[in-house]
LONU-40221 format. One record per residue (C-alpha): residue number from 1; residue in three letters; x, y, z. Coordinates in nm, 4 decimals, padded with zeros to 6 digits. Layout:
N
SITE  pos  code      east     north        up
SITE  NUM   ALA         X         Y         Z
...
//
This chain:
234
SITE  pos  code      east     north        up
SITE    1   MET   00.0000   00.0000   00.0000
SITE    2   ASN   00.1498   00.3269  -00.1072
SITE    3   LEU   00.1410   00.6621   00.0696
SITE    4   ILE  -00.1549   00.7986  -00.1281
SITE    5   SER  -00.3720   00.4934  -00.0474
SITE    6   LYS  -00.2896   00.5261   00.3218
SITE    7   ILE  -00.3887   00.8921   00.3182
SITE    8   GLN  -00.7199   00.8082   00.1413
SITE    9   ASN  -00.8050   00.5353   00.3940
SITE   10   LEU  -00.7255   00.7702   00.6823
SITE   11   MET  -00.9554   01.0385   00.5398
SITE   12   PHE  -01.2388   00.7899   00.4835
SITE   13   GLY  -01.1984   00.6545   00.8428
SITE   14   ILE  -01.2258   01.0050   00.9859
SITE   15   LYS  -01.5397   01.0701   00.7804
SITE   16   ASN  -01.7067   00.7444   00.8973
SITE   17   ARG  -01.6363   00.8217   01.2631
SITE   18   GLU  -01.7910   01.1656   01.2245
SITE   19   GLN  -02.1011   01.0147   01.0657
SITE   20   LYS  -02.1386   00.7647   01.3553
SITE   21   LYS  -02.1124   01.0403   01.6141
SITE   22   SER  -02.3813   01.2450   01.4374
SITE   23   GLY  -02.6188   00.9462   01.4257
SITE   24   LYS  -02.6317   00.9301   01.0511
SITE   25   ASN  -02.6342   00.6011   00.8693
SITE   26   SER  -02.2942   00.5149   00.7502
SITE   27   PHE  -02.2397   00.3194   00.4407
SITE   28   PRO  -01.9172   00.1587   00.3331
SITE   29   VAL  -01.7302   00.3986   00.1177
SITE   30   PRO  -01.5555   00.2282  -00.1707
SITE   31   ARG  -01.1939   00.3135  -00.2413
SITE   32   LEU  -01.1471   00.5500  -00.5291
SITE   33   SER  -00.9977   00.4020  -00.8414
SITE   34   ALA  -00.7401   00.5649  -01.0588
SITE   35   ALA  -01.0120   00.6648  -01.3049
SITE   36   ALA  -01.1927   00.8721  -01.0387
SITE   37   GLY  -00.9278   01.1486  -01.0616
SITE   38   PHE  -00.6865   01.3010  -00.8119
SITE   39   THR  -00.7530   01.4763  -00.4859
SITE   40   LEU  -00.6065   01.8139  -00.3953
SITE   41   LEU  -00.3541   01.6521  -00.1635
SITE   42   GLU  -00.2378   01.4207  -00.4401
SITE   43   LEU  -00.1893   01.7132  -00.6771
SITE   44   ILE   00.0082   01.9053  -00.4158
SITE   45   ILE   00.2371   01.6087  -00.3525
SITE   46   THR   00.2876   01.5525  -00.7266
SITE   47   LEU   00.3712   01.9176  -00.7919
SITE   48   THR   00.6134   01.9213  -00.5001
SITE   49   VAL   00.7988   01.6179  -00.6333
SITE   50   LEU   00.8134   01.7704  -00.9827
SITE   51   ALA   00.9472   02.0974  -00.8435
SITE   52   ILE   01.2246   01.9134  -00.6586
SITE   53   LEU   01.3193   01.7219  -00.9738
SITE   54   VAL   01.3288   02.0396  -01.1845
SITE   55   MET   01.5403   02.2240  -00.9282
SITE   56   GLY   01.7817   01.9326  -00.9238
SITE   57   THR   01.8195   01.9044  -01.3012
SITE   58   LEU   01.8616   02.2771  -01.3794
SITE   59   PRO   02.2216   02.2994  -01.2486
SITE   60   ILE   02.3118   01.9850  -01.4406
SITE   61   ALA   02.1755   02.1324  -01.7654
SITE   62   GLN   02.3517   02.4639  -01.7059
SITE   63   ASN   02.6831   02.2890  -01.6408
SITE   64   ALA   02.6402   02.0825  -01.9582
SITE   65   VAL   02.6008   02.3978  -02.1682
SITE   66   LYS   02.8964   02.5617  -01.9966
SITE   67   ARG   03.1105   02.2522  -02.0495
SITE   68   GLN   03.0348   02.2566  -02.4227
SITE   69   ARG   03.1416   02.6213  -02.4478
SITE   70   GLU   03.4628   02.5437  -02.2616
SITE   71   MET   03.5393   02.2590  -02.5017
SITE   72   ARG   03.4925   02.4965  -02.7970
SITE   73   LEU   03.7210   02.7508  -02.6295
SITE   74   ARG   03.9992   02.4952  -02.5865
SITE   75   GLU   03.9566   02.3803  -02.9469
SITE   76   ASN   03.9701   02.7356  -03.0843
SITE   77   LEU   04.2782   02.8168  -02.8774
SITE   78   ARG   04.4534   02.5053  -03.0084
SITE   79   THR   04.3607   02.5980  -03.3663
SITE   80   ILE   04.4986   02.9525  -03.3429
SITE   81   ARG   04.8137   02.8482  -03.1581
SITE   82   ALA   04.8818   02.5716  -03.4110
SITE   83   ALA   04.8504   02.8255  -03.6946
SITE   84   ILE   05.0926   03.0619  -03.5181
SITE   85   ASP   05.3473   02.7833  -03.4746
SITE   86   GLU   05.3097   02.6733  -03.8371
SITE   87   PHE   05.3694   03.0308  -03.9566
SITE   88   HIS   05.6802   03.0515  -03.7401
SITE   89   ARG   05.8162   02.7243  -03.8818
SITE   90   ASP   05.7777   02.8572  -04.2362
SITE   91   THR   05.9885   03.1644  -04.1539
SITE   92   ILE   06.3080   02.9651  -04.0959
SITE   93   GLY   06.5396   03.0445  -04.3861
SITE   94   ALA   06.3081   03.3143  -04.5254
SITE   95   CYS   06.4374   03.6401  -04.6757
SITE   96   GLN   06.8019   03.5786  -04.5892
SITE   97   GLN   06.9457   03.8067  -04.8546
SITE   98   GLN   06.6923   04.0807  -04.7931
SITE   99   GLY   06.7328   04.0531  -04.4187
SITE  100   ALA   07.1082   04.0891  -04.4407
SITE  101   SER   07.0720   04.4397  -04.5879
SITE  102   ILE   06.8565   04.5611  -04.3008
SITE  103   PRO   07.0647   04.7196  -04.0232
SITE  104   GLY   07.0304   04.5466  -03.6907
SITE  105   ASN   06.8294   04.2580  -03.8350
SITE  106   PRO   07.0051   03.9315  -03.7421
SITE  107   ILE   06.8140   03.7057  -03.9802
SITE  108   PRO   07.0723   03.4977  -04.1572
SITE  109   LEU   06.9263   03.1872  -03.9923
SITE  110   GLY   07.1753   02.9789  -04.1833
SITE  111   GLY   07.2453   02.7523  -03.8873
SITE  112   SER   06.8813   02.7125  -03.7851
SITE  113   SER   06.7427   02.3651  -03.8347
SITE  114   VAL   06.4351   02.3427  -04.0553
SITE  115   ASP   06.1348   02.1612  -03.9141
SITE  116   PRO   06.0541   01.8655  -04.1419
SITE  117   ARG   05.6857   01.9602  -04.1237
SITE  118   SER   05.7602   02.2847  -04.3081
SITE  119   ARG   05.7363   02.2344  -04.6860
SITE  120   VAL   05.7425   02.6022  -04.7857
SITE  121   VAL   05.9248   02.9184  -04.6868
SITE  122   ILE   05.7639   03.2601  -04.6563
SITE  123   ALA   05.8653   03.4944  -04.9386
SITE  124   ASP   05.6913   03.8135  -04.8222
SITE  125   CYS   05.9816   03.9908  -04.6530
SITE  126   GLU   05.7753   04.2997  -04.5718
SITE  127   LEU   05.6221   04.1074  -04.2817
SITE  128   PHE   05.9530   04.1060  -04.0944
SITE  129   ASP   06.0699   04.4434  -03.9689
SITE  130   SER   06.3534   04.5313  -03.7364
SITE  131   GLU   06.1285   04.4818  -03.4285
SITE  132   ASN   05.9798   04.1444  -03.5155
SITE  133   LEU   06.3083   03.9562  -03.4887
SITE  134   ASP   06.1402   03.6353  -03.3731
SITE  135   ARG   05.9332   03.6279  -03.6924
SITE  136   TYR   05.5931   03.5497  -03.5515
SITE  137   PRO   05.2853   03.6720  -03.7434
SITE  138   PRO   05.2332   04.0474  -03.7108
SITE  139   ASP   04.8612   03.9981  -03.6420
SITE  140   LEU   04.5887   03.7349  -03.6608
SITE  141   GLU   04.4494   03.8767  -03.9851
SITE  142   THR   04.7727   03.7767  -04.1605
SITE  143   LEU   04.6969   03.4127  -04.0816
SITE  144   VAL   04.3540   03.4480  -04.2440
SITE  145   ASP   04.4590   03.6562  -04.5449
SITE  146   GLY   04.7588   03.4341  -04.6215
SITE  147   VAL   05.1167   03.5132  -04.7218
SITE  148   GLU   05.3329   03.4556  -05.0284
SITE  149   VAL   05.5433   03.1411  -04.9992
SITE  150   LYS   05.7905   02.9407  -05.2079
SITE  151   ALA   05.8698   02.5727  -05.2093
SITE  152   ARG   06.1463   02.4869  -04.9668
SITE  153   GLY   06.4570   02.3408  -05.1352
SITE  154   MET   06.4877   02.1900  -05.4834
SITE  155   ASN   06.1766   02.0477  -05.6408
SITE  156   ILE   06.2133   01.6790  -05.7238
SITE  157   GLN   06.0567   01.5810  -06.0516
SITE  158   GLN   05.8590   01.2626  -06.0871
SITE  159   ASN   06.1163   01.1154  -06.3305
SITE  160   GLY   06.4067   01.1503  -06.0878
SITE  161   ALA   06.6212   01.3927  -05.8934
SITE  162   PHE   06.7471   01.5677  -06.2101
SITE  163   SER   06.5516   01.8060  -06.4280
SITE  164   ASP   06.6096   02.0285  -06.7291
SITE  165   LYS   06.5813   02.3468  -06.5194
SITE  166   ASN   06.8933   02.5308  -06.4144
SITE  167   ALA   06.9501   02.6945  -06.0734
SITE  168   THR   06.8166   03.0324  -06.1908
SITE  169   GLU   06.4907   02.8803  -06.3104
SITE  170   LEU   06.4499   02.6895  -05.9841
SITE  171   ASN   06.4960   03.0094  -05.7833
SITE  172   GLU   06.2333   03.1838  -05.9959
SITE  173   GLU   05.9560   02.9367  -05.9181
SITE  174   LYS   05.6087   03.0833  -05.9032
SITE  175   GLU   05.5139   03.2140  -05.5599
SITE  176   LEU   05.1993   03.0773  -05.3976
SITE  177   LYS   04.9791   03.2093  -05.1210
SITE  178   LYS   04.9419   02.9985  -04.8098
SITE  179   VAL   04.6486   03.0528  -04.5752
SITE  180   TYR   04.6970   02.9367  -04.2171
SITE  181   LEU   04.3400   02.9934  -04.0938
SITE  182   ARG   04.0209   02.9607  -04.2980
SITE  183   GLU   03.8571   03.2114  -04.0660
SITE  184   LEU   03.9306   03.3710  -03.7343
SITE  185   PRO   03.7708   03.1579  -03.4587
SITE  186   ILE   03.5251   03.3185  -03.2193
SITE  187   ASP   03.5751   03.3279  -02.8460
SITE  188   PRO   03.2697   03.1292  -02.7270
SITE  189   MET   03.2809   03.3009  -02.3894
SITE  190   THR   03.2348   03.6492  -02.5362
SITE  191   GLY   03.0739   03.5673  -02.8709
SITE  192   GLU   03.3312   03.7774  -03.0583
SITE  193   ALA   03.6833   03.7398  -03.1982
SITE  194   ASP   03.8194   03.9763  -02.9328
SITE  195   TRP   04.1164   03.7668  -02.8259
SITE  196   ASN   04.3815   03.8985  -02.5908
SITE  197   LEU   04.7137   03.8964  -02.7763
SITE  198   ARG   05.0676   03.8683  -02.6445
SITE  199   SER   05.3931   03.9103  -02.8342
SITE  200   SER   05.7108   03.7100  -02.7861
SITE  201   TYR   05.8589   04.0040  -02.5938
SITE  202   GLN   05.5831   04.0198  -02.3320
SITE  203   THR   05.5089   03.8242  -02.0172
SITE  204   GLU   05.1753   03.6801  -01.9156
SITE  205   ASP   05.1208   03.9658  -01.6706
SITE  206   ASP   05.1432   04.2404  -01.9342
SITE  207   GLY   04.8077   04.4068  -01.9702
SITE  208   SER   04.8058   04.5310  -02.3303
SITE  209   TRP   04.9513   04.4026  -02.6555
SITE  210   ASP   05.2645   04.5801  -02.7821
SITE  211   GLU   05.1654   04.5118  -03.1489
SITE  212   ILE   05.5094   04.3714  -03.2429
SITE  213   ASN   05.3935   04.0186  -03.3215
SITE  214   VAL   05.1454   03.7541  -03.2080
SITE  215   PHE   05.3088   03.4870  -02.9962
SITE  216   ASP   05.0054   03.3686  -02.7980
SITE  217   VAL   04.6306   03.4294  -02.7627
SITE  218   ARG   04.4039   03.4141  -02.4601
SITE  219   SER   04.0340   03.4568  -02.3974
SITE  220   SER   03.9227   03.8083  -02.3060
SITE  221   SER   03.6524   03.6765  -02.0742
SITE  222   ASP   03.6761   03.7452  -01.7008
SITE  223   GLY   03.4735   03.4364  -01.6122
SITE  224   GLU   03.5914   03.1194  -01.4450
SITE  225   GLY   03.5630   02.7650  -01.5725
SITE  226   LEU   03.4296   02.4557  -01.4045
SITE  227   ASN   03.7865   02.3910  -01.2855
SITE  228   ASP   03.7842   02.7286  -01.0997
SITE  229   GLU   04.0492   02.8706  -01.3373
SITE  230   LYS   03.9998   03.1954  -01.5256
SITE  231   TYR   03.9431   03.1595  -01.8975
SITE  232   SER   04.2055   03.4266  -01.9553
SITE  233   ASP   04.4654   03.1909  -01.8028
SITE  234   TRP   04.3929   02.8994  -02.0371
//
């Protein structure tokens, strides 16, 4: 016997005792079936249980939405940082002759080892000024717009390592444009692409970007994640 049936029997017992005291004829009162409807007490109990369930599930749903946004934030940060690193790899060995004529620009990079993942070298020497010695992208828009690149090293023809082209013709290969980001990712915590930027000459505590290059990006949100860490520290 469940709680509702006990309450019904108790109410019917109280009613029968009152009828006996008043001298009225009492008749056996049949138990109400499920088809007879619900009493006010039953409705109150049902609504109370539903309210408790709703209050318990709301935080879970809110945390699920927040967790999805945090996953998108981590993914977007990885995408931008990977593009920055790929750009930096393609600058090794770039513009050596042009860089040598710029006073104070130590960009011979002859002894620097080339990352095997880099298949091209950046040919747009205007991107590298006397301040951006580390050769990171000057801004995020450069990663989206793309830069002029050339194939790294001698091109190997399909019929072997030798070709009919001489060294001059190989050095005058057609320049291509390489795009590092299809589009600038959005910060899911702010809804905009308002990332906090940091150059290779700044520390994590520096408040504003010095506009020399883009070494790292962070979220501009002041909120905290489910791990109690600020999004701007991710």
